[in-house]
Every structure is written in structure tokens, then in C-alpha cells.
C-alpha positions as CSV (number, residue, x, y, z in Angstrom):
1,M,15.1,0.6,-18.2
2,A,12.0,2.3,-19.7
3,Y,9.7,0.2,-21.8
4,G,7.5,3.1,-22.8
5,R,4.6,2.3,-25.1
6,L,5.0,-1.2,-26.6
7,R,1.8,-0.9,-28.5
8,T,-1.0,1.6,-28.9
9,G,-2.7,2.4,-25.6
10,I,-0.4,0.3,-23.4
11,E,2.1,2.1,-21.2
12,I,4.6,-0.1,-19.4
13,P,5.9,1.1,-16.0
14,E,9.4,2.4,-16.0
15,L,12.0,0.4,-14.0
16,V,15.4,1.4,-12.6
17,G,18.2,-0.8,-11.4
18,V,18.7,-1.3,-7.7
19,P,22.1,-2.8,-6.8
20,G,22.2,-5.8,-4.5
21,G,23.7,-5.4,-1.1
22,T,23.7,-6.1,2.6
23,F,21.8,-3.9,5.0
24,R,20.4,-3.8,8.5
25,M,16.6,-4.6,8.2
26,G,14.2,-3.6,10.9
27,K,14.6,-1.2,13.9
28,E,15.7,-2.3,17.3
29,D,14.1,0.5,19.3
30,S,10.7,0.4,17.5
31,R,7.6,-1.7,17.2
32,P,7.8,-5.4,18.2
33,D,7.3,-6.6,14.6
34,E,10.4,-4.6,13.5
35,R,12.6,-6.5,15.9
36,P,15.1,-7.8,16.0
37,A,17.0,-5.7,13.5
38,H,19.0,-8.2,11.5
39,T,21.4,-8.3,8.6
40,V,19.9,-9.2,5.2
41,T,21.5,-9.5,1.8
42,V,19.5,-9.0,-1.4
43,R,20.4,-9.7,-5.0
44,P,20.3,-6.9,-7.6
45,F,16.8,-6.2,-8.9
46,R,14.8,-3.6,-10.8
47,A,12.0,-1.5,-9.2
48,G,9.2,0.7,-10.6
49,V,10.0,4.4,-10.5
50,S,6.5,5.0,-9.2
51,P,3.5,3.0,-8.1
52,V,1.4,1.7,-11.0
53,N,-0.9,4.6,-12.1
54,N,-4.4,4.8,-13.5
55,T,-3.3,5.1,-17.1
56,Q,-1.2,1.9,-16.8
57,Y,-3.8,-0.1,-15.0
58,L,-6.7,1.0,-17.2
59,A,-4.8,-0.2,-20.3
60,Y,-4.7,-3.6,-18.5
61,V,-8.4,-3.4,-17.8
62,A,-9.1,-2.8,-21.5
63,A,-6.8,-5.4,-22.8
64,A,-7.6,-8.2,-20.3
65,G,-11.3,-7.5,-19.7
66,V,-10.9,-7.4,-16.0
67,A,-13.0,-5.2,-13.6
68,M,-12.4,-1.5,-13.2
69,P,-10.7,-0.4,-10.0
70,P,-13.4,0.3,-7.5
71,F,-12.7,4.0,-6.7
72,I,-11.9,5.2,-10.3
73,A,-15.4,6.8,-10.7
74,E,-14.6,9.3,-7.9
75,D,-12.8,12.4,-9.3
76,R,-10.2,12.5,-6.5
77,F,-9.0,9.0,-7.5
78,A,-9.3,9.3,-11.3
79,A,-6.3,11.5,-12.5
80,P,-4.2,9.6,-15.1
81,G,-0.9,10.0,-13.2
82,Q,-2.2,9.1,-9.8
83,P,-1.4,5.7,-8.3
84,V,-4.3,3.3,-9.0
85,V,-6.0,2.4,-5.7
86,G,-8.5,-0.2,-4.5
87,I,-6.2,-2.9,-5.8
88,N,-6.1,-6.1,-3.7
89,W,-3.1,-8.4,-3.7
90,F,-4.6,-10.8,-6.2
91,D,-5.3,-7.9,-8.6
92,A,-1.7,-6.8,-8.3
93,M,-0.4,-10.3,-9.0
94,A,-2.7,-10.6,-12.1
95,Y,-1.4,-7.3,-13.5
96,C,2.1,-8.6,-13.1
97,A,1.2,-11.8,-15.0
98,W,-0.3,-9.8,-17.8
99,L,2.8,-7.7,-18.1
100,L,4.8,-10.9,-18.5
101,E,2.6,-11.8,-21.4
102,V,3.0,-8.3,-22.9
103,T,6.7,-7.8,-22.4
104,G,8.3,-11.2,-21.8
105,T,9.7,-9.8,-18.5
106,D,8.7,-11.5,-15.3
107,F,7.3,-8.6,-13.4
108,R,6.4,-9.3,-9.8
109,L,5.8,-7.8,-6.4
110,P,8.8,-7.2,-4.1
111,T,9.8,-9.1,-1.0
112,E,9.7,-7.0,2.2
113,A,13.5,-7.1,2.2
114,E,13.7,-5.7,-1.3
115,R,11.2,-3.0,-0.6
116,E,13.0,-1.8,2.5
117,F,16.4,-1.9,0.7
118,A,15.0,0.0,-2.2
119,A,13.4,2.6,0.0
120,L,16.9,3.4,1.5
121,G,17.9,4.7,-1.9
122,G,21.6,3.9,-1.3
123,L,21.7,5.5,2.2
124,A,23.7,3.5,4.8
125,G,20.7,3.5,7.1
126,G,18.0,5.7,8.7
127,D,14.3,6.0,8.9
128,W,13.6,7.9,5.7
129,P,14.3,7.6,2.0
130,W,16.1,11.0,2.0
131,P,18.7,12.6,4.3
132,G,17.1,14.4,7.3
133,D,13.7,14.0,9.0
134,R,11.3,15.9,6.8
135,H,9.9,15.1,3.4
136,P,11.3,17.6,0.8
137,I,7.7,18.8,0.2
138,A,6.3,18.0,3.6
139,A,3.8,20.8,3.7
140,E,2.2,19.8,0.4
141,I,2.2,16.1,1.4
142,D,0.6,16.8,4.8
143,A,-2.3,18.8,3.1
144,M,-3.2,16.1,0.6
145,T,-6.6,14.4,0.7
146,A,-6.1,12.0,-2.1
147,P,-3.2,10.1,-3.8
148,H,-0.9,12.4,-5.8
149,A,0.9,11.9,-9.1
150,P,4.5,11.1,-8.0
151,R,6.8,14.1,-8.3
152,P,10.6,14.4,-8.7
153,E,10.8,15.9,-5.2
154,C,9.5,12.6,-3.9
155,A,12.4,10.6,-5.3
156,N,15.1,8.8,-3.2
157,G,18.7,8.2,-4.2
158,Y,17.7,5.5,-6.7
159,G,15.1,7.8,-8.3
160,L,12.2,5.9,-6.8
161,R,9.3,8.1,-6.0
162,C,7.0,8.0,-3.0
163,M,8.7,5.2,-1.1
164,A,7.4,6.6,2.2
165,E,4.1,8.2,1.3
166,N,1.2,8.3,-1.1
167,V,-0.2,4.8,-1.0
168,H,0.5,1.5,0.8
169,E,2.2,-0.9,-1.6
170,W,1.7,-4.7,-1.6
171,C,4.6,-7.0,-1.1
172,S,4.8,-10.6,-2.2
173,D,5.4,-11.9,1.4
174,W,3.0,-13.2,3.9
175,Y,3.0,-11.2,7.1
176,D,4.2,-12.6,10.4
177,P,4.9,-10.2,13.3
178,A,7.5,-12.6,14.7
179,Y,9.3,-13.4,11.4
180,Y,12.3,-11.3,11.9
181,A,13.5,-13.6,14.7
182,L,13.7,-16.4,12.0
183,S,14.5,-14.6,8.8
184,P,17.3,-15.9,6.7
185,T,20.2,-13.6,6.1
186,E,20.1,-13.9,2.3
187,N,17.3,-13.3,-0.2
188,A,14.5,-13.6,2.5
189,T,11.2,-14.3,1.0
190,G,9.0,-14.1,4.1
191,P,7.2,-16.7,6.3
192,G,4.9,-19.5,5.4
193,E,1.2,-18.8,4.8
194,T,-0.6,-16.6,7.3
195,R,-3.8,-14.5,7.1
196,R,-2.3,-11.3,5.8
197,R,0.1,-10.1,3.1
198,A,2.8,-7.6,3.9
199,S,2.7,-4.0,2.7
200,R,5.0,-1.0,3.0
201,G,4.9,2.7,2.6
202,G,2.8,5.6,3.9
203,S,-0.8,6.6,3.1
204,W,-2.5,9.8,2.0
205,R,-5.4,8.8,4.2
206,H,-3.5,8.7,7.5
207,R,-3.0,11.6,9.9
208,E,0.8,11.0,9.6
209,K,1.1,10.6,5.9
210,V,4.8,9.8,5.7
211,T,5.9,6.4,7.2
212,R,9.4,5.2,8.2
213,I,11.0,2.8,5.7
214,N,11.3,0.2,8.5
215,A,7.6,0.3,9.4
216,R,5.6,-2.8,8.5
217,S,1.9,-3.0,7.6
218,S,-0.3,-5.8,6.4
219,L,-3.8,-6.5,5.1
220,D,-6.0,-9.4,4.1
221,P,-5.0,-10.0,0.5
222,S,-8.6,-9.9,-0.7
223,F,-9.4,-6.4,0.7
224,R,-9.5,-3.3,-1.5
225,Y,-8.9,0.1,0.2
226,S,-8.6,3.5,-1.3
227,D,-5.0,3.9,0.0
228,F,-3.7,0.6,-1.2
229,G,-1.8,0.3,-4.5
230,F,1.3,-1.4,-5.8
231,R,4.6,-1.0,-7.6
232,V,6.1,-3.6,-10.0
233,Y,9.6,-5.1,-9.7
234,A,11.7,-7.5,-11.7
235,D,14.9,-9.4,-11.5
236,A,18.0,-7.6,-12.7
């Protein structure tokens, strides 16, 4: 579903449908916070084709009168199609609330389970959003020194771009390294309140720029880093 431009100067992120299903979340022979691997079922939902970009976020800044993203004055973070960065968890939630006012659709951040399921792109399992071990444009990704405008080559089987690279993306869940031992099998929404919010995806700033879809990360929800952005989701 593509909203396009609802009004002059406001571009709404494009969403695609992700079918619900049951999958194996986590990775048994990996980091402790990815264990135990466990079966989770998620309902159908919709996911942003790409992370929210500068054009989309700056329309919100202008309409809502909120602060500019902190790195936008630097040329390497300012291209219109690049993911907006320096967005903390509260900023991302506020943007989703604004989109609800604009569109009537309850945009939101994903659960960790939804994010991992979406990253699989319809594959039965594995570490990456695409078949095989290397990103389709691995050499170009490895050479990047800033976020990049998502490209068709970065898409997985659902058409979602940059699910394993580019910027870390906030999730709605609190982060608990031991949560998988207690996670419910259906529609898991994360643990109770902790000190960090969960995030997923790789980072242009890391030495290894592409990250396994199972890999978990987290950050204080008030922090703003130049490799943190977000992607919007909605119920089906």
C-alpha cells in the first residue's frame, strides 16, 4: 500500500504487506541473548519498504514544529533519500503518532518478533534476508562511510530494503538479554520495562556493516546516534 503524497510537502512512507506466520526466532549456536531459539507466531502486518528518510522526516519537522534531526547539517547525512539518523526512540514514536493524525492509520514501531520475521523475507530460515551469505552489492556496502538511499538490490523477498544493513532500527520492545527463555509463542511484545529499547539491523558505521537477522542490539531510548534510524509498521 503506497500512500504517496497526501498533501503538499508531506510524503508518507510506502508500506507492503507481510503475511503472518510461524517461524523459529533466535539462533541456538550464537550469542547468549539469541538463545534459546524458539517458535513464535506473528499476525499479518505491514512494514515500511525502507527506513524513514530525510524528506519524510523533515516534512514532519515542518508540520509539527519539532526539532531538526541532529546530524542533518552534515552533508553526508543530508541527502533526501537517505535514512534519517540521530533519531531516538521517543522521536520515532512521536513521528508515528503524527502519521496517525495525518493518515488515520495507526503507524507504529515493530516488535522484535515482527522485525525478525519481516527480515526473513519469506525464507524458511537462515542468517540473511537473501539466499546465500553475501549481500547482493557487498563491495559497495562495505565501502560506505554514511547511510545510503535504499536500493532495489537491497530488497528481500517481501520487497523490504536494507533489513540487514544501513542503519539500526528501533523496535517497540524493551530489551532483556534473557527474554527468549520466557517469550510467549504468539504475538510476543517483549519484556517489561528495562533500561534499553531493542533495535535491529546493521550499521554503516560498523566494521562489519551487514548484520544477521537474528542479531539483537539495544540502546538507551533517549540516545541519538548517527547510525540509528527507524522504519514504520502498521497492522494489516
